[in-house]
C-alpha positions as CSV (number, residue, x, y, z in Angstrom):
1,M,-172.9,-170.9,25.0
2,S,-173.0,-170.9,21.3
3,L,-174.1,-168.8,18.3
4,T,-175.5,-170.5,15.3
5,T,-176.9,-169.1,12.1
6,L,-179.6,-171.2,10.6
7,P,-180.0,-171.5,6.7
8,S,-182.9,-169.1,7.0
9,G,-180.4,-166.5,8.4
10,T,-182.0,-166.7,11.9
11,R,-179.3,-166.4,14.6
12,V,-179.7,-168.7,17.6
13,V,-177.9,-168.3,20.9
14,G,-177.8,-171.5,22.8
15,V,-177.3,-171.3,26.5
16,S,-176.9,-174.0,29.1
17,G,-176.1,-174.3,32.8
18,E,-176.3,-171.0,34.8
19,V,-176.3,-167.4,33.7
20,D,-175.2,-165.5,36.7
21,I,-172.6,-162.8,37.7
22,A,-169.8,-165.1,36.5
23,T,-171.2,-165.8,33.0
24,A,-173.7,-163.0,32.2
25,D,-171.1,-160.7,30.5
26,V,-170.2,-163.5,28.0
27,F,-173.9,-164.3,27.5
28,G,-174.7,-160.6,26.9
29,D,-171.7,-160.1,24.5
30,L,-172.9,-163.1,22.5
31,L,-176.4,-161.8,22.3
32,L,-175.3,-158.4,21.2
33,A,-172.9,-159.9,18.6
34,A,-175.9,-161.8,17.1
35,L,-177.8,-158.6,16.4
36,D,-177.3,-156.1,13.5
37,L,-179.3,-154.3,10.9
38,D,-179.4,-157.4,8.7
39,H,-180.3,-159.7,11.7
40,P,-182.5,-157.7,14.1
41,H,-184.0,-160.8,15.6
42,V,-182.3,-163.3,17.8
43,V,-183.6,-166.6,19.2
44,V,-182.3,-167.8,22.6
45,D,-182.5,-171.5,23.0
46,A,-183.0,-172.0,26.7
47,E,-183.5,-175.7,26.7
48,H,-180.5,-176.4,28.9
49,L,-180.6,-173.2,31.0
50,E,-180.9,-174.2,34.6
51,F,-180.6,-170.9,36.4
52,C,-180.6,-167.2,35.5
53,D,-180.0,-164.4,38.0
54,A,-180.5,-160.6,37.8
55,Q,-177.3,-160.2,35.7
56,G,-178.6,-162.7,33.2
57,L,-181.9,-160.8,33.0
58,R,-179.9,-157.6,32.5
59,A,-178.1,-159.2,29.5
60,L,-181.4,-160.3,28.0
61,T,-182.9,-156.8,28.5
62,A,-179.9,-155.1,26.9
63,A,-180.3,-157.5,23.9
64,A,-184.0,-156.7,23.7
65,D,-183.3,-153.0,23.8
66,L,-180.9,-153.3,20.8
67,A,-183.2,-155.7,18.9
68,E,-186.1,-153.3,19.3
69,A,-184.0,-150.3,18.2
70,L,-183.1,-152.3,15.1
71,G,-186.7,-153.3,14.5
72,G,-186.4,-156.8,15.8
73,R,-187.1,-158.9,18.8
74,V,-185.6,-161.4,21.2
75,T,-187.4,-164.8,21.3
76,I,-186.8,-167.3,24.0
77,V,-187.6,-170.9,23.0
78,N,-187.6,-174.2,24.9
79,A,-187.8,-172.2,28.2
80,R,-188.0,-174.5,31.2
81,P,-190.8,-173.7,33.8
82,L,-188.2,-172.0,36.1
83,V,-187.3,-169.6,33.3
84,V,-190.9,-168.9,32.3
85,R,-191.8,-168.3,36.0
86,L,-188.8,-165.9,36.4
87,L,-189.9,-163.9,33.4
88,R,-193.5,-163.7,34.6
89,I,-192.5,-162.7,38.1
90,T,-190.3,-159.9,36.9
91,G,-192.8,-158.8,34.2
92,L,-190.2,-159.4,31.5
93,C,-192.4,-161.9,29.7
94,R,-193.9,-158.9,28.0
95,R,-190.4,-157.9,26.6
96,F,-189.7,-161.3,24.9
97,A,-191.6,-163.7,22.8
98,V,-191.4,-166.8,25.1
99,R,-192.1,-170.3,24.0
100,A,-192.1,-172.9,26.8
101,A,-190.4,-176.2,26.5
102,A,-192.8,-179.1,25.5
103,A,-193.8,-181.2,28.4
104,Q,-191.6,-184.2,28.9
105,P,-193.3,-187.6,28.7
106,N,-193.2,-189.7,31.9
């Protein structure tokens, strides 16, 4: 997991592998650290996210709550089909701006 600030000031949290009970707290702390009054928006780059369980969804939801309270939003980019499906099934796709990963050429 990583936190990067782009020249535009946008903060990007990169996540890879699995976000589950073992890693969700670190992920959640990183998301919350990325948000403040000067930076109420955060982008989650999920290109390398392979699995997310309920604890990972809880971390995303907590970040969305804080972002919205600050007047911002959480955006998930490069979401793999599994992540997009999980957000649709849980109804959380309405909480986040979600941009699916581009289809990979064969």
